[in-house]
C-alpha positions in Angstrom: 0.1 0.0 -0.1 1.5 3.4 -1.0 0.8 6.5 0.4 -1.2 7.8 -2.8 -3.3 4.7 -2.5 -4.1 5.5 1.2 -5.0 8.9 -0.1 -7.5 7.3 -2.4 -9.2 5.3 0.4 -9.2 8.5 2.8 -10.8 10.5 0.2 -13.6 8.0 -0.9 -14.2 7.5 2.8 -14.4 11.4 3.5 -16.7 11.5 0.5 -19.0 8.8 1.9 -18.6 7.0 -1.7 -19.8 3.4 -0.1 -22.0 2.1 -3.1 -22.0 1.4 -6.6 -24.4 4.6 -7.0 -22.3 6.5 -4.7 -19.2 6.5 -6.7 -16.5 8.7 -8.2 -14.5 8.8 -11.6 -10.9 8.9 -11.9 -10.7 12.4 -13.2 -12.7 13.8 -10.1 -10.9 11.6 -7.6 -7.7 13.0 -8.9 -8.9 16.3 -8.9 -10.4 15.9 -5.0 -6.8 14.4 -3.9 -5.0 17.6 -5.3 -2.0 15.9 -6.6 -0.9 15.8 -10.1 -0.4 12.3 -11.2 0.0 10.4 -14.4 -2.8 8.7 -15.6 -0.8 5.4 -15.5 0.2 5.8 -11.8 -3.7 6.3 -10.7 -4.4 3.4 -13.0 -2.0 1.1 -11.3 -3.2 2.6 -7.9 -6.7 1.6 -8.9 -6.3 -1.5 -10.5 -4.2 -2.7 -7.2 -6.9 -1.4 -4.8 -9.9 -3.0 -6.8 -7.4 -6.5 -7.1 -7.1 -6.3 -3.1 -10.6 -5.7 -2.6 -10.2 -2.1 -1.1 -12.2 -0.5 -3.4 -14.7 -1.8 -6.3 -15.9 -0.3 -9.4 -19.0 1.2 -9.4 -21.7 2.1 -12.2 -20.1 3.4 -15.3 -21.0 6.5 -16.8 -20.9 5.6 -20.3 -17.5 4.2 -20.6 -16.0 6.0 -17.8 -15.5 3.9 -14.8 -16.1 5.0 -11.1 -14.9 3.7 -7.9 -16.0 3.4 -4.4 -14.4 1.8 -1.0 -15.7 -1.6 0.1 -16.0 -2.9 3.5 -12.6 -4.3 3.5 -11.3 -0.8 2.6 -13.5 0.6 5.3 -12.0 -2.2 7.8 -8.1 -1.5 6.8 -8.9 2.3 7.4 -10.6 1.5 10.5 -7.7 -0.9 12.0 -5.3 1.3 10.7 -5.9 4.7 11.1 -8.6 5.1 13.8 -11.3 5.4 11.8 -14.6 4.8 13.9 -18.0 3.3 12.8 -21.3 4.2 14.3 -24.9 3.1 13.8 -26.7 5.8 12.0 -30.6 6.1 12.7 -31.5 3.5 10.0 -29.3 0.8 11.6 -26.5 1.1 9.0 -22.8 1.7 9.8 -21.7 5.2 9.3 -18.2 6.3 9.7 -16.3 9.3 10.8 -12.3 10.1 11.0 
C-alpha cells in the first residue's frame, strides 16, 4: 500500500462513496485528492486497490469507470487509522475519522 493509495481510500471514505451508485470517476478523484499524477500511476493504484478488494467499480457513466470504497477498505482504515463506525438512525454503519 502506497501513500497515494491510502489517500485514495481516505478520500473515498471522506466523501462517503460506499456504494456502486455513490461512486466517483478517476478524473474527479484525482482533482479531489489534489495531486498531479500520471494517468498510469492512478490506473495502477486503482487496479491494485480493486484487485485487493479495498475498492470496487461502481456504475459506469458510459465508458467511464467509477469507484467506491468497500467494506474491506473501511476495515483497513478502521484498523490502521482509527476510523470509527457508528450506527446511524437507519441502523446502518456510518464512518467518521
